[in-house]
C-alpha positions in Angstrom: -54.9 40.9 34.7 -52.5 40.3 32.0 -52.6 37.3 30.1 -49.5 35.8 28.8 -49.4 34.2 24.9 -48.4 30.6 24.5 -47.1 29.6 20.9 -48.5 26.4 20.0 -45.5 24.8 18.1 -47.2 21.7 17.0 -49.8 24.1 14.7 -46.7 25.8 13.3 -45.4 22.7 12.5 -48.9 21.7 10.8 -48.9 24.7 8.6 -45.5 24.4 7.3 -45.9 20.7 6.4 -49.0 21.7 4.5 -47.1 24.9 2.8 -44.7 22.5 1.7 -46.9 20.1 0.6 -48.4 22.9 -1.4 -45.5 23.6 -3.0 -43.9 20.2 -4.3 -47.5 19.8 -5.5 -47.2 23.2 -7.4 -44.1 22.2 -8.7 -45.3 18.5 -9.9 -48.4 20.0 -11.3 -46.1 22.3 -13.4 -44.2 19.4 -15.1 -42.1 21.1 -18.2 -40.6 19.6 -21.2 -37.4 20.0 -22.7 -35.6 19.2 -25.9 -32.1 17.8 -25.7 -29.6 17.2 -28.8 -26.5 15.6 -29.2 -27.4 12.7 -26.8 -24.7 9.9 -27.0 -25.2 6.3 -26.4 -22.0 4.4 -26.3 -20.8 1.0 -25.7 -19.9 0.4 -22.2 -16.3 -1.8 -21.6 -17.1 -5.5 -21.3 -15.4 -8.5 -18.8 -16.3 -10.5 -22.0 -13.1 -10.5 -23.9 -15.0 -12.9 -26.5 -17.2 -10.0 -27.9 -17.0 -7.1 -29.8 -20.2 -4.7 -29.5 -20.6 -2.0 -31.9 -23.1 0.4 -33.2 -22.2 -0.6 -37.2 -18.7 -0.6 -36.6 -19.1 2.6 -34.4 -17.9 2.7 -30.6 -21.2 5.3 -30.2 -24.2 6.7 -31.9 -25.5 10.3 -31.7 -29.2 10.3 -31.1 -30.9 13.5 -32.5 -33.7 14.2 -30.2 -34.7 13.0 -26.9 -37.9 14.9 -24.9 -37.2 15.0 -21.1 -40.6 15.8 -18.7 -39.8 16.9 -15.7 -41.3 18.9 -12.5 -40.3 23.0 -13.5 -37.3 23.4 -11.2 -35.9 20.6 -12.7 -35.8 21.3 -16.2 -34.8 24.6 -15.3 -31.7 23.3 -13.5 -30.8 20.9 -16.5 -31.8 23.6 -18.7 -28.6 25.4 -17.2 -26.0 22.6 -16.9 -26.6 21.9 -20.9 -25.9 25.4 -21.5 -22.6 25.4 -19.3 -21.5 22.3 -21.6 -23.1 19.4 -20.1 -23.9 16.6 -22.4 -26.1 13.3 -22.0 -24.5 9.9 -22.4 -25.7 6.5 -21.9 -24.1 3.2 -21.9 -25.1 0.4 -23.9 -24.3 -2.9 -21.9 -24.5 -6.2 -24.6 -25.4 -8.5 -21.6 -27.5 -6.5 -19.5 -29.8 -5.9 -22.5 -29.5 -9.8 -23.0 -27.7 -8.8 -26.6 -24.6 -11.0 -25.7 -24.6 -13.4 -28.1 -23.0 -12.9 -31.8 -25.6 -11.5 -34.2 -27.5 -8.8 -35.3 -29.7 -6.8 -33.1 -32.3 -4.0 -32.6 -31.8 -1.4 -29.9 -35.5 0.1 -29.0 -34.2 3.5 -27.8 -37.2 4.9 -26.0 -37.6 1.8 -23.0 -33.4 1.9 -23.0 -33.6 5.4 -22.1 -36.3 5.4 -19.8 -35.0 3.1 -17.7 -31.7 4.4 -16.9 -30.8 4.9 -13.4 -29.6 8.5 -14.4 -32.7 9.7 -15.8 -34.3 8.4 -12.7 -31.9 9.6 -10.4 -32.5 13.5 -11.9 -36.5 13.4 -11.3 -36.9 13.0 -15.2 -38.5 10.8 -17.4 -38.1 10.5 -21.1 -41.2 10.7 -23.1 -40.1 10.4 -26.7 -36.5 10.1 -28.8 -35.4 9.9 -32.4 -34.3 7.9 -33.6 -36.5 5.0 -32.4 -34.3 2.3 -33.0 -30.5 1.4 -33.1 -28.7 -1.2 -35.1 -26.7 -3.9 -32.3 -23.9 -5.8 -34.0 -22.3 -8.5 -32.0 -19.5 -10.3 -33.1 -17.4 -13.2 -31.3 -13.8 -12.9 -30.6 -11.1 -16.0 -30.8 -7.9 -15.6 -29.0 -5.1 -15.9 -31.6 -1.3 -15.3 -31.1 -0.3 -11.7 -32.5 2.8 -10.5 -33.4 3.6 -7.3 -31.7 5.4 -4.4 -33.4 6.0 -1.0 -32.3 4.8 2.4 -34.3 5.3 6.3 -34.0 2.6 8.7 -33.9 1.9 9.0 -37.5 1.6 5.0 -37.8 4.9 4.2 -38.9 7.2 1.3 -37.9 9.6 1.7 -35.8 12.5 -0.8 -37.0 15.5 -2.1 -34.7 13.3 -2.2 -31.1 13.1 -5.0 -29.2 10.2 -5.8 -28.0 9.6 -8.4 -24.8 7.8 -10.6 -25.0 7.5 -10.0 -29.2 4.2 -11.8 -29.4 1.0 -11.7 -27.0 -2.2 -13.6 -27.0 -5.3 -11.6 -27.9 -8.9 -11.6 -28.7 -9.2 -11.1 -32.8 -12.0 -11.2 -35.1 -12.2 -15.3 -36.2 -11.3 -14.4 -40.1 -8.3 -12.5 -38.4 -5.1 -14.3 -40.2 -1.7 -14.0 -41.4 -0.3 -10.0 -41.8 -3.8 -9.1 -39.7 -2.3 -11.2 -36.9 -0.6 -8.2 -35.5 -1.0 -6.0 -32.1 0.8 -2.5 -32.0 2.3 -0.4 -29.6 2.3 3.5 -30.1 5.4 5.4 -28.7 5.5 8.9 -29.1 9.1 10.8 -29.8 9.7 11.5 -25.7 9.1 7.6 -25.1 11.6 6.2 -28.2 14.6 8.3 -26.4 13.2 7.0 -23.5 13.5 3.6 -24.3 17.2 4.2 -25.3 17.9 4.5 -21.7 15.8 1.7 -19.7 12.7 -0.2 -21.4 9.1 1.3 -21.1 6.1 -1.0 -20.6 2.8 -0.3 -22.9 0.2 -2.5 -23.8 0.0 -3.3 -27.5 -3.4 -2.7 -28.8 -5.4 -4.0 -32.0 -7.9 -1.8 -33.8 -10.9 -3.9 -35.0 -12.7 -0.4 -36.5 -11.9 2.7 -37.3 -13.1 4.2 -33.8 -12.5 1.1 -31.9 -9.4 -0.5 -30.3 -8.7 -3.1 -27.7 -5.9 -2.5 -25.3 -4.5 -6.2 -23.9 -4.6 -7.1 -20.4 -0.4 -7.8 -20.3 1.9 -5.3 -21.1 5.3 -5.6 -23.3 8.8 -4.2 -22.7 10.3 -2.0 -25.6 14.0 -1.1 -25.5 15.0 1.0 -28.5 18.8 1.0 -29.7 21.3 3.8 -28.8 21.5 6.0 -32.3 25.0 5.0 -32.3 24.2 1.1 -32.5 21.5 2.0 -35.0 24.0 3.1 -37.5 26.9 2.4 -39.4 29.6 3.4 -42.0 28.7 1.5 -45.3 30.5 2.1 -48.2 28.8 1.0 -51.9 31.5 -0.4 -54.4 29.3 -1.0 -57.3 27.3 2.2 -57.4 25.3 2.7 -61.2 24.8 6.2 -62.7 21.6 7.1 -64.6 21.2 10.5 -66.4 17.8 12.7 -66.4 17.4 14.7 -69.8 14.1 16.2 -71.3 12.5 14.5 -74.8 14.1 17.4 -76.1 17.6 16.1 -75.9 16.5 12.2 -75.4 17.6 10.5 -78.4 19.3 13.6 -79.9 22.5 13.8 -78.0 24.8 11.3 -76.2 26.2 12.1 -72.8 30.1 11.6 -72.0 31.3 11.5 -68.7 35.0 12.5 -68.4 35.6 11.1 -65.1 33.3 8.5 -64.8 35.8 6.4 -62.9 35.7 9.0 -60.3 31.5 9.1 -60.4 30.9 5.7 -59.9 33.7 5.0 -57.5 33.0 3.6 -54.0 30.6 6.1 -52.2 30.4 6.3 -48.6 27.3 6.8 -46.5 26.1 6.6 -42.5 22.9 5.0 -42.5 20.7 1.9 -40.8 21.4 -1.3 -41.8 17.9 -1.3 -43.5 18.5 2.2 -45.2 21.3 0.8 -46.8 19.8 -2.5 -48.2 17.1 -0.8 -49.5 19.8 1.7 -51.4 21.7 -1.2 -52.8 18.4 -2.1 -54.2 17.9 1.1 -56.4 18.1 1.1 -60.5 20.6 3.8 -60.0 22.4 5.3 -56.8 23.4 8.6 -58.3 22.0 10.8 -61.1 23.5 12.8 -63.6 21.0 15.8 -64.4 21.3 17.0 -67.8 19.5 20.4 -68.7 18.4 21.6 -71.9 20.7 24.5 -72.1 24.1 22.5 -71.7 23.4 21.7 -75.7 24.3 25.4 -76.0 27.3 25.4 -74.5 29.9 26.4 -76.9 33.2 25.9 -74.9 35.9 23.1 -75.2 35.6 22.6 -72.1 33.8 20.1 -70.3 30.3 20.6 -68.8 30.6 20.4 -64.5 27.1 19.1 -62.5 27.0 18.1 -58.5 25.7 14.6 -58.5 22.5 13.7 -57.5 22.8 10.7 -54.5 19.4 9.1 -54.8 18.7 7.6 -51.5 15.1 6.0 -50.6 12.8 8.8 -49.7 11.0 6.6 -47.0 14.6 6.7 -45.0 15.7 10.3 -45.9 11.9 11.3 -44.8 13.5 9.6 -41.1 16.7 10.8 -41.5 18.1 7.5 -41.4 20.8 7.8 -44.4 22.8 10.2 -45.6 26.0 10.6 -47.6 29.3 10.6 -45.6 31.3 12.6 -48.0 31.9 15.3 -50.4 29.5 15.1 -53.3 31.1 14.6 -56.4 31.4 16.6 -59.5 30.7 15.2 -62.7 32.6 16.5 -65.9 31.0 15.8 -68.8 30.2 16.8 -73.1 26.8 16.4 -75.0 27.6 15.3 -78.4 24.6 15.5 -81.1 24.0 12.0 -82.3 22.8 13.9 -85.8 26.2 15.2 -86.3 27.9 12.2 -85.5 26.2 10.3 -87.8 25.8 12.8 -90.7 28.4 11.4 -93.6 31.3 13.5 -94.9 30.1 15.5 -97.8 32.4 14.4 -101.1 35.0 16.7 -101.8 35.5 17.9 -98.3 
């Protein structure tokens, strides 16, 4: 007689379950530690616009060392991810930590990290950290009306733009007054060109500290004028001539400009209105450079040299001013003051 074997699935399930429990227990029993550096604690974005929260004016701080503890498999997984570039970042919420009133606070770092949801989700615990505490500053802000100004990528003011509205309300430190009441809108070169064709919308911002900005809730529309509207042709009719010469010549030689009328006559420029005004205010609009070697020239013919037009450097860098005529050539002579003042010898 043959005996037919029957598989008892209930017993198999119990054996598998017990085996899994042994694996889990073994993994838990083999807890390991992992020291992590470069952990960042960052001020979380808050809906409370009345507060400026920082770690000594910084939006984030780096924690030197955090020691994590957990099952070997999870520690190994975290270690692998760290080698791949993963970084731990923890958000600090001042309201959640009950630090939502203006003042200075001390944040106990270890309990803050231990209760973090990210750590719990990973099945880890924080055993220690260095430093043990962080300084938290909370400053109250008040709503004020700010003038909106436009700047380029290097924070240079962009002139002649039309900003609508020209003012905006934002929350700022209470001691901000006068010239500090400015919100900025930054435009890159492409946006400047685009704004000549159609207005673009941007959110103004204020800079609370070196690495902290606060952006307005509302947007403004920015239009930049067309190039032909921005520049104009101007004539300078009262130019002033100046001379530059080394100490070797100063007080020893006099300069006589033969064609003075031509040198200081009307100067035609193409410029923005502001650049033209800055040029008008220069002490000297044109400069004639005198070289030391000019005194050694024996020719009866006048010396000749191209004039230097002293345009304001700020507007030259921005291509907002240029000469709109051929440069004038000055014709001049040097006269020795010593010879001119030496009385004639008797009998000559």
